[in-house]
All heavy atoms as a GROMACS GRO file, in nm:
protein
  448
    1MET      N    1  -4.157  -1.005  12.977
    1MET     CA    2  -4.218  -0.872  12.971
    1MET      C    3  -4.116  -0.762  13.005
    1MET      O    4  -4.115  -0.657  12.944
    1MET     CB    5  -4.338  -0.868  13.068
    1MET     CG    6  -4.414  -0.740  13.061
    1MET     SD    7  -4.491  -0.726  12.903
    1MET     CE    8  -4.588  -0.584  12.927
    2SER      N    9  -4.031  -0.791  13.103
    2SER     CA   10  -3.934  -0.688  13.144
    2SER      C   11  -3.831  -0.664  13.033
    2SER      O   12  -3.786  -0.551  13.014
    2SER     CB   13  -3.865  -0.726  13.276
    2SER     OG   14  -3.798  -0.848  13.259
    3LEU      N   15  -3.797  -0.767  12.960
    3LEU     CA   16  -3.704  -0.750  12.846
    3LEU      C   17  -3.767  -0.661  12.741
    3LEU      O   18  -3.698  -0.574  12.686
    3LEU     CB   19  -3.666  -0.887  12.789
    3LEU     CG   20  -3.574  -0.881  12.665
    3LEU    CD1   21  -3.439  -0.822  12.704
    3LEU    CD2   22  -3.556  -1.019  12.607
    4LEU      N   23  -3.894  -0.678  12.715
    4LEU     CA   24  -3.962  -0.597  12.617
    4LEU      C   25  -3.964  -0.450  12.663
    4LEU      O   26  -3.940  -0.359  12.580
    4LEU     CB   27  -4.106  -0.646  12.599
    4LEU     CG   28  -4.191  -0.569  12.499
    4LEU    CD1   29  -4.134  -0.581  12.362
    4LEU    CD2   30  -4.333  -0.619  12.504
    5ILE      N   31  -3.984  -0.425  12.789
    5ILE     CA   32  -3.983  -0.288  12.839
    5ILE      C   33  -3.846  -0.227  12.825
    5ILE      O   34  -3.830  -0.110  12.784
    5ILE     CB   35  -4.032  -0.285  12.986
    5ILE    CG1   36  -4.181  -0.321  12.991
    5ILE    CG2   37  -4.008  -0.148  13.048
    5ILE    CD1   38  -4.234  -0.342  13.129
    6GLN      N   39  -3.740  -0.303  12.853
    6GLN     CA   40  -3.603  -0.254  12.841
    6GLN      C   41  -3.575  -0.219  12.692
    6GLN      O   42  -3.510  -0.120  12.663
    6GLN     CB   43  -3.504  -0.358  12.890
    6GLN     CG   44  -3.499  -0.368  13.039
    6GLN     CD   45  -3.429  -0.253  13.105
    6GLN    OE1   46  -3.327  -0.208  13.057
    6GLN    NE2   47  -3.483  -0.204  13.215
    7LEU      N   48  -3.619  -0.304  12.602
    7LEU     CA   49  -3.598  -0.277  12.459
    7LEU      C   50  -3.675  -0.153  12.414
    7LEU      O   51  -3.625  -0.074  12.332
    7LEU     CB   52  -3.641  -0.399  12.375
    7LEU     CG   53  -3.547  -0.520  12.388
    7LEU    CD1   54  -3.610  -0.641  12.317
    7LEU    CD2   55  -3.409  -0.489  12.332
    8LEU      N   56  -3.794  -0.135  12.465
    8LEU     CA   57  -3.873  -0.018  12.430
    8LEU      C   58  -3.806   0.109  12.483
    8LEU      O   59  -3.808   0.213  12.415
    8LEU     CB   60  -4.017  -0.028  12.483
    8LEU     CG   61  -4.105  -0.128  12.409
    8LEU    CD1   62  -4.237  -0.144  12.479
    8LEU    CD2   63  -4.126  -0.086  12.266
    9VAL      N   64  -3.751   0.103  12.603
    9VAL     CA   65  -3.679   0.220  12.657
    9VAL      C   66  -3.560   0.252  12.573
    9VAL      O   67  -3.534   0.368  12.540
    9VAL     CB   68  -3.640   0.192  12.806
    9VAL    CG1   69  -3.538   0.296  12.853
    9VAL    CG2   70  -3.761   0.189  12.895
   10TYR      N   71  -3.484   0.149  12.528
   10TYR     CA   72  -3.369   0.175  12.442
   10TYR      C   73  -3.414   0.241  12.312
   10TYR      O   74  -3.354   0.338  12.267
   10TYR     CB   75  -3.296   0.045  12.410
   10TYR     CG   76  -3.190   0.064  12.306
   10TYR    CD1   77  -3.068   0.122  12.341
   10TYR    CD2   78  -3.211   0.032  12.174
   10TYR    CE1   79  -2.968   0.141  12.246
   10TYR    CE2   80  -3.115   0.053  12.079
   10TYR     CZ   81  -2.996   0.108  12.114
   10TYR     OH   82  -2.897   0.128  12.020
   11ARG      N   83  -3.524   0.190  12.255
   11ARG     CA   84  -3.572   0.244  12.128
   11ARG      C   85  -3.620   0.387  12.145
   11ARG      O   86  -3.597   0.475  12.060
   11ARG     CB   87  -3.685   0.158  12.074
   11ARG     CG   88  -3.734   0.197  11.938
   11ARG     CD   89  -3.626   0.179  11.835
   11ARG     NE   90  -3.672   0.235  11.710
   11ARG     CZ   91  -3.602   0.311  11.630
   11ARG    NH1   92  -3.478   0.337  11.659
   11ARG    NH2   93  -3.650   0.359  11.522
   12LEU      N   94  -3.685   0.417  12.257
   12LEU     CA   95  -3.732   0.553  12.284
   12LEU      C   96  -3.615   0.650  12.295
   12LEU      O   97  -3.615   0.759  12.236
   12LEU     CB   98  -3.815   0.555  12.410
   12LEU     CG   99  -3.866   0.691  12.454
   12LEU    CD1  100  -3.970   0.743  12.354
   12LEU    CD2  101  -3.928   0.682  12.591
   13VAL      N  102  -3.510   0.609  12.368
   13VAL     CA  103  -3.393   0.696  12.381
   13VAL      C  104  -3.324   0.710  12.244
   13VAL      O  105  -3.277   0.820  12.208
   13VAL     CB  106  -3.295   0.639  12.486
   13VAL    CG1  107  -3.162   0.718  12.488
   13VAL    CG2  108  -3.358   0.646  12.624
   14ASP      N  109  -3.321   0.605  12.166
   14ASP     CA  110  -3.260   0.612  12.034
   14ASP      C  111  -3.336   0.707  11.944
   14ASP      O  112  -3.276   0.780  11.864
   14ASP     CB  113  -3.252   0.472  11.972
   14ASP     CG  114  -3.173   0.467  11.845
   14ASP    OD1  115  -3.068   0.536  11.838
   14ASP    OD2  116  -3.212   0.393  11.751
   15VAL      N  117  -3.468   0.705  11.953
   15VAL     CA  118  -3.548   0.800  11.871
   15VAL      C  119  -3.526   0.945  11.919
   15VAL      O  120  -3.514   1.035  11.836
   15VAL     CB  121  -3.697   0.760  11.881
   15VAL    CG1  122  -3.786   0.872  11.827
   15VAL    CG2  123  -3.722   0.631  11.806
   16LEU      N  124  -3.521   0.964  12.049
   16LEU     CA  125  -3.504   1.098  12.101
   16LEU      C  126  -3.365   1.158  12.071
   16LEU      O  127  -3.352   1.276  12.040
   16LEU     CB  128  -3.527   1.103  12.251
   16LEU     CG  129  -3.673   1.082  12.297
   16LEU    CD1  130  -3.679   1.072  12.449
   16LEU    CD2  131  -3.762   1.190  12.247
   17LEU      N  132  -3.263   1.076  12.081
   17LEU     CA  133  -3.126   1.123  12.060
   17LEU      C  134  -3.072   1.096  11.920
   17LEU      O  135  -2.960   1.138  11.890
   17LEU     CB  136  -3.033   1.064  12.166
   17LEU     CG  137  -3.060   1.103  12.309
   17LEU    CD1  138  -2.958   1.039  12.401
   17LEU    CD2  139  -3.054   1.253  12.327
   18THR      N  140  -3.142   1.028  11.839
   18THR     CA  141  -3.105   0.991  11.700
   18THR      C  142  -2.964   0.928  11.690
   18THR      O  143  -2.862   0.993  11.714
   18THR     CB  144  -3.110   1.112  11.606
   18THR    OG1  145  -3.023   1.214  11.649
   18THR    CG2  146  -3.250   1.166  11.595
   19ASP      N  147  -2.964   0.802  11.658
   19ASP     CA  148  -2.842   0.721  11.633
   19ASP      C  149  -2.752   0.717  11.755
   19ASP      O  150  -2.636   0.761  11.754
   19ASP     CB  151  -2.768   0.780  11.512
   19ASP     CG  152  -2.672   0.676  11.456
   19ASP    OD1  153  -2.692   0.553  11.479
   19ASP    OD2  154  -2.576   0.716  11.389
   20ILE      N  155  -2.804   0.660  11.862
   20ILE     CA  156  -2.730   0.650  11.987
   20ILE      C  157  -2.602   0.569  11.977
   20ILE      O  158  -2.501   0.606  12.037
   20ILE     CB  159  -2.821   0.603  12.102
   20ILE    CG1  160  -2.757   0.630  12.237
   20ILE    CG2  161  -2.852   0.458  12.096
   20ILE    CD1  162  -2.816   0.742  12.308
   21PRO      N  163  -2.597   0.454  11.901
   21PRO     CA  164  -2.471   0.381  11.895
   21PRO      C  165  -2.356   0.461  11.839
   21PRO      O  166  -2.242   0.458  11.888
   21PRO     CB  167  -2.504   0.261  11.807
   21PRO     CG  168  -2.649   0.245  11.817
   21PRO     CD  169  -2.703   0.382  11.834
   22ARG      N  170  -2.384   0.539  11.737
   22ARG     CA  171  -2.278   0.624  11.676
   22ARG      C  172  -2.230   0.729  11.775
   22ARG      O  173  -2.112   0.756  11.785
   22ARG     CB  174  -2.329   0.688  11.547
   22ARG     CG  175  -2.225   0.776  11.477
   22ARG     CD  176  -2.287   0.859  11.368
   22ARG     NE  177  -2.398   0.941  11.411
   22ARG     CZ  178  -2.387   1.057  11.475
   22ARG    NH1  179  -2.270   1.106  11.505
   22ARG    NH2  180  -2.495   1.125  11.511
   23ARG      N  181  -2.325   0.788  11.846
   23ARG     CA  182  -2.291   0.894  11.941
   23ARG      C  183  -2.204   0.837  12.054
   23ARG      O  184  -2.110   0.904  12.102
   23ARG     CB  185  -2.416   0.958  11.995
   23ARG     CG  186  -2.490   1.035  11.888
   23ARG     CD  187  -2.617   1.094  11.942
   23ARG     NE  188  -2.585   1.222  11.998
   23ARG     CZ  189  -2.674   1.310  12.034
   23ARG    NH1  190  -2.803   1.281  12.025
   23ARG    NH2  191  -2.643   1.426  12.084
   24ILE      N  192  -2.234   0.714  12.098
   24ILE     CA  193  -2.155   0.656  12.204
   24ILE      C  194  -2.015   0.618  12.152
   24ILE      O  195  -1.916   0.636  12.222
   24ILE     CB  196  -2.228   0.531  12.263
   24ILE    CG1  197  -2.352   0.580  12.338
   24ILE    CG2  198  -2.135   0.453  12.356
   24ILE    CD1  199  -2.439   0.468  12.391
   25GLU      N  200  -2.007   0.570  12.028
   25GLU     CA  201  -1.877   0.540  11.968
   25GLU      C  202  -1.791   0.663  11.952
   25GLU      O  203  -1.668   0.656  11.963
   25GLU     CB  204  -1.897   0.475  11.830
   25GLU     CG  205  -1.940   0.331  11.834
   25GLU     CD  206  -1.959   0.275  11.695
   25GLU    OE1  207  -1.929   0.341  11.596
   25GLU    OE2  208  -2.008   0.159  11.689
   26GLU      N  209  -1.854   0.776  11.928
   26GLU     CA  210  -1.782   0.903  11.917
   26GLU      C  211  -1.753   0.967  12.051
   26GLU      O  212  -1.711   1.081  12.061
   26GLU     CB  213  -1.858   1.000  11.830
   26GLU     CG  214  -1.869   0.957  11.685
   26GLU     CD  215  -1.955   1.049  11.601
   26GLU    OE1  216  -2.010   1.148  11.656
   26GLU    OE2  217  -1.966   1.026  11.484
   27GLU      N  218  -1.773   0.889  12.159
   27GLU     CA  219  -1.743   0.926  12.298
   27GLU      C  220  -1.819   1.049  12.343
   27GLU      O  221  -1.766   1.133  12.416
   27GLU     CB  222  -1.592   0.945  12.316
   27GLU     CG  223  -1.514   0.819  12.288
   27GLU     CD  224  -1.366   0.835  12.308
   27GLU    OE1  225  -1.323   0.941  12.357
   27GLU    OE2  226  -1.292   0.741  12.275
   28GLU      N  227  -1.945   1.057  12.306
   28GLU     CA  228  -2.032   1.162  12.358
   28GLU      C  229  -2.088   1.111  12.492
   28GLU      O  230  -2.175   1.024  12.494
   28GLU     CB  231  -2.145   1.194  12.262
   28GLU     CG  232  -2.105   1.270  12.139
   28GLU     CD  233  -2.223   1.311  12.056
   28GLU    OE1  234  -2.329   1.342  12.110
   28GLU    OE2  235  -2.210   1.313  11.933
   29ALA      N  236  -2.034   1.162  12.597
   29ALA     CA  237  -2.069   1.115  12.731
   29ALA      C  238  -2.216   1.141  12.763
   29ALA      O  239  -2.281   1.060  12.831
   29ALA     CB  240  -1.980   1.176  12.836
   30GLY      N  241  -2.269   1.249  12.715
   30GLY     CA  242  -2.408   1.285  12.745
   30GLY      C  243  -2.505   1.182  12.695
   30GLY      O  244  -2.602   1.148  12.764
   31ALA      N  245  -2.482   1.130  12.575
   31ALA     CA  246  -2.573   1.030  12.518
   31ALA      C  247  -2.568   0.901  12.600
   31ALA      O  248  -2.669   0.839  12.627
   31ALA     CB  249  -2.533   1.000  12.374
   32ALA      N  250  -2.447   0.863  12.642
   32ALA     CA  251  -2.434   0.741  12.722
   32ALA      C  252  -2.498   0.760  12.860
   32ALA      O  253  -2.562   0.667  12.912
   32ALA     CB  254  -2.287   0.706  12.739
   33VAL      N  255  -2.486   0.876  12.920
   33VAL     CA  256  -2.543   0.903  13.051
   33VAL      C  257  -2.695   0.897  13.042
   33VAL      O  258  -2.763   0.842  13.131
   33VAL     CB  259  -2.494   1.037  13.106
   33VAL    CG1  260  -2.576   1.082  13.227
   33VAL    CG2  261  -2.346   1.030  13.142
   34VAL      N  262  -2.753   0.957  12.939
   34VAL     CA  263  -2.897   0.953  12.922
   34VAL      C  264  -2.948   0.810  12.904
   34VAL      O  265  -3.046   0.770  12.964
   34VAL     CB  266  -2.940   1.043  12.803
   34VAL    CG1  267  -3.087   1.021  12.770
   34VAL    CG2  268  -2.916   1.188  12.838
   35LEU      N  269  -2.878   0.732  12.824
   35LEU     CA  270  -2.916   0.594  12.802
   35LEU      C  271  -2.907   0.513  12.929
   35LEU      O  272  -2.999   0.438  12.963
   35LEU     CB  273  -2.830   0.532  12.693
   35LEU     CG  274  -2.860   0.384  12.657
   35LEU    CD1  275  -3.003   0.371  12.609
   35LEU    CD2  276  -2.764   0.332  12.556
   36VAL      N  277  -2.798   0.526  13.000
   36VAL     CA  278  -2.782   0.450  13.127
   36VAL      C  279  -2.885   0.491  13.231
   36VAL      O  280  -2.945   0.405  13.296
   36VAL     CB  281  -2.638   0.472  13.182
   36VAL    CG1  282  -2.628   0.419  13.324
   36VAL    CG2  283  -2.538   0.400  13.094
   37SER      N  284  -2.911   0.620  13.241
   37SER     CA  285  -3.010   0.664  13.339
   37SER      C  286  -3.151   0.616  13.304
   37SER      O  287  -3.228   0.580  13.392
   37SER     CB  288  -3.005   0.815  13.359
   37SER     OG  289  -3.035   0.879  13.240
   38ALA      N  290  -3.186   0.618  13.178
   38ALA     CA  291  -3.316   0.566  13.133
   38ALA      C  292  -3.328   0.417  13.158
   38ALA      O  293  -3.432   0.371  13.205
   38ALA     CB  294  -3.340   0.598  12.987
   39LYS      N  295  -3.223   0.343  13.132
   39LYS     CA  296  -3.222   0.198  13.156
   39LYS      C  297  -3.235   0.168  13.306
   39LYS      O  298  -3.310   0.081  13.345
   39LYS     CB  299  -3.094   0.132  13.100
   39LYS     CG  300  -3.088   0.132  12.952
   39LYS     CD  301  -3.170   0.018  12.900
   39LYS     CE  302  -3.107  -0.034  12.773
   39LYS     NZ  303  -3.170  -0.156  12.732
   40LEU      N  304  -3.161   0.241  13.389
   40LEU     CA  305  -3.168   0.220  13.532
   40LEU      C  306  -3.306   0.255  13.588
   40LEU      O  307  -3.362   0.185  13.673
   40LEU     CB  308  -3.059   0.298  13.607
   40LEU     CG  309  -2.922   0.239  13.600
   40LEU    CD1  310  -2.822   0.334  13.665
   40LEU    CD2  311  -2.917   0.106  13.668
   41ALA      N  312  -3.362   0.364  13.539
   41ALA     CA  313  -3.493   0.404  13.587
   41ALA      C  314  -3.598   0.302  13.550
   41ALA      O  315  -3.682   0.263  13.634
   41ALA     CB  316  -3.530   0.540  13.527
   42SER      N  317  -3.592   0.252  13.429
   42SER     CA  318  -3.691   0.151  13.387
   42SER      C  319  -3.669   0.020  13.465
   42SER      O  320  -3.766  -0.049  13.500
   42SER     CB  321  -3.686   0.126  13.237
   42SER     OG  322  -3.563   0.070  13.200
   43ALA      N  323  -3.543  -0.016  13.494
   43ALA     CA  324  -3.515  -0.136  13.572
   43ALA      C  325  -3.570  -0.125  13.714
   43ALA      O  326  -3.624  -0.222  13.766
   43ALA     CB  327  -3.366  -0.166  13.573
   44LEU      N  328  -3.557  -0.009  13.774
   44LEU     CA  329  -3.612   0.013  13.910
   44LEU      C  330  -3.764   0.005  13.907
   44LEU      O  331  -3.824  -0.049  14.001
   44LEU     CB  332  -3.563   0.146  13.964
   44LEU     CG  333  -3.414   0.152  14.003
   44LEU    CD1  334  -3.375   0.292  14.043
   44LEU    CD2  335  -3.385   0.055  14.116
   45ILE      N  336  -3.826   0.060  13.806
   45ILE     CA  337  -3.971   0.053  13.797
   45ILE      C  338  -4.017  -0.092  13.778
   45ILE      O  339  -4.115  -0.137  13.838
   45ILE     CB  340  -4.022   0.143  13.683
   45ILE    CG1  341  -4.000   0.288  13.721
   45ILE    CG2  342  -4.167   0.117  13.651
   45ILE    CD1  343  -4.024   0.387  13.608
   46ILE      N  344  -3.948  -0.165  13.693
   46ILE     CA  345  -3.979  -0.307  13.672
   46ILE      C  346  -3.961  -0.384  13.802
   46ILE      O  347  -4.047  -0.467  13.841
   46ILE     CB  348  -3.893  -0.367  13.560
   46ILE    CG1  349  -3.932  -0.306  13.426
   46ILE    CG2  350  -3.906  -0.518  13.556
   46ILE    CD1  351  -3.833  -0.335  13.314
   47ALA      N  352  -3.854  -0.360  13.874
   47ALA     CA  353  -3.826  -0.431  13.999
   47ALA      C  354  -3.934  -0.399  14.102
   47ALA      O  355  -3.977  -0.487  14.177
   47ALA     CB  356  -3.689  -0.394  14.052
   48ALA      N  357  -3.978  -0.275  14.109
   48ALA     CA  358  -4.083  -0.238  14.203
   48ALA      C  359  -4.213  -0.306  14.167
   48ALA      O  360  -4.290  -0.346  14.255
   48ALA     CB  361  -4.101  -0.086  14.205
   49GLY      N  362  -4.239  -0.322  14.039
   49GLY     CA  363  -4.361  -0.386  13.994
   49GLY      C  364  -4.360  -0.538  14.018
   49GLY      O  365  -4.463  -0.601  14.040
   50LEU      N  366  -4.243  -0.596  14.019
   50LEU     CA  367  -4.229  -0.742  14.041
   50LEU      C  368  -4.216  -0.780  14.187
   50LEU      O  369  -4.230  -0.895  14.223
   50LEU     CB  370  -4.108  -0.798  13.965
   50LEU     CG  371  -4.116  -0.789  13.814
   50LEU    CD1  372  -3.986  -0.837  13.752
   50LEU    CD2  373  -4.230  -0.877  13.760
   51TRP      N  374  -4.189  -0.683  14.273
   51TRP     CA  375  -4.170  -0.710  14.414
   51TRP      C  376  -4.298  -0.748  14.481
   51TRP      O  377  -4.402  -0.683  14.461
   51TRP     CB  378  -4.109  -0.588  14.484
   51TRP     CG  379  -4.080  -0.608  14.628
   51TRP    CD1  380  -3.986  -0.687  14.681
   51TRP    CD2  381  -4.149  -0.546  14.736
   51TRP    NE1  382  -3.988  -0.678  14.817
   51TRP    CE2  383  -4.089  -0.594  14.853
   51TRP    CE3  384  -4.255  -0.456  14.746
   51TRP    CZ2  385  -4.130  -0.553  14.978
   51TRP    CZ3  386  -4.295  -0.418  14.871
   51TRP    CH2  387  -4.235  -0.465  14.986
   52ASP      N  388  -4.297  -0.852  14.557
   52ASP     CA  389  -4.420  -0.900  14.628
   52ASP      C  390  -4.396  -0.892  14.779
   52ASP      O  391  -4.315  -0.966  14.832
   52ASP     CB  392  -4.450  -1.043  14.587
   52ASP     CG  393  -4.584  -1.091  14.639
   52ASP    OD1  394  -4.659  -1.010  14.693
   52ASP    OD2  395  -4.613  -1.209  14.621
   53PRO      N  396  -4.468  -0.802  14.846
   53PRO     CA  397  -4.445  -0.790  14.991
   53PRO      C  398  -4.482  -0.916  15.070
   53PRO      O  399  -4.430  -0.935  15.179
   53PRO     CB  400  -4.534  -0.671  15.029
   53PRO     CG  401  -4.626  -0.647  14.916
   53PRO     CD  402  -4.566  -0.709  14.794
   54VAL      N  403  -4.566  -0.999  15.018
   54VAL     CA  404  -4.602  -1.123  15.088
   54VAL      C  405  -4.482  -1.215  15.100
   54VAL      O  406  -4.468  -1.287  15.201
   54VAL     CB  407  -4.723  -1.193  15.013
   54VAL    CG1  408  -4.754  -1.327  15.080
   54VAL    CG2  409  -4.843  -1.100  15.012
   55LEU      N  410  -4.396  -1.214  15.004
   55LEU     CA  411  -4.280  -1.300  15.004
   55LEU      C  412  -4.174  -1.252  15.104
   55LEU      O  413  -4.075  -1.324  15.131
   55LEU     CB  414  -4.220  -1.314  14.868
   55LEU     CG  415  -4.307  -1.379  14.761
   55LEU    CD1  416  -4.240  -1.375  14.626
   55LEU    CD2  417  -4.341  -1.521  14.800
   56GLN      N  418  -4.187  -1.132  15.156
   56GLN     CA  419  -4.088  -1.077  15.246
   56GLN      C  420  -4.118  -1.101  15.395
   56GLN      O  421  -4.066  -1.036  15.479
   56GLN     CB  422  -4.079  -0.924  15.223
   56GLN     CG  423  -4.032  -0.889  15.083
   56GLN     CD  424  -3.892  -0.942  15.053
   56GLN    OE1  425  -3.806  -0.935  15.138
   56GLN    NE2  426  -3.873  -0.994  14.935
   57ARG      N  427  -4.206  -1.196  15.421
   57ARG     CA  428  -4.242  -1.226  15.560
   57ARG      C  429  -4.126  -1.296  15.630
   57ARG      O  430  -4.047  -1.368  15.570
   57ARG     CB  431  -4.365  -1.318  15.568
   57ARG     CG  432  -4.491  -1.246  15.528
   57ARG     CD  433  -4.605  -1.336  15.546
   57ARG     NE  434  -4.591  -1.446  15.448
   57ARG     CZ  435  -4.684  -1.535  15.421
   57ARG    NH1  436  -4.795  -1.532  15.486
   57ARG    NH2  437  -4.665  -1.626  15.333
   58PHE      N  438  -4.116  -1.278  15.762
   58PHE     CA  439  -4.012  -1.342  15.840
   58PHE      C  440  -4.059  -1.470  15.895
   58PHE      O  441  -4.146  -1.515  15.935
   58PHE     CB  442  -3.961  -1.249  15.950
   58PHE     CG  443  -3.885  -1.134  15.895
   58PHE    CD1  444  -3.940  -1.009  15.885
   58PHE    CD2  445  -3.755  -1.153  15.848
   58PHE    CE1  446  -3.870  -0.901  15.834
   58PHE    CE2  447  -3.682  -1.047  15.800
   58PHE     CZ  448  -3.740  -0.922  15.791
   0.00000   0.00000   0.00000
């Protein structure tokens, strides 16, 4: 499920910025920063959703 969410985030950023691979190849730092920040944000949300406080007992 988390892989699907990551792929959807990539697709959403690609739709918003139009042709993200080409923009990154042309060294547009802004496009890469937006993609990385969206991926990190979604990864943190996924990690928070998968975290189980019961497993953190001492």
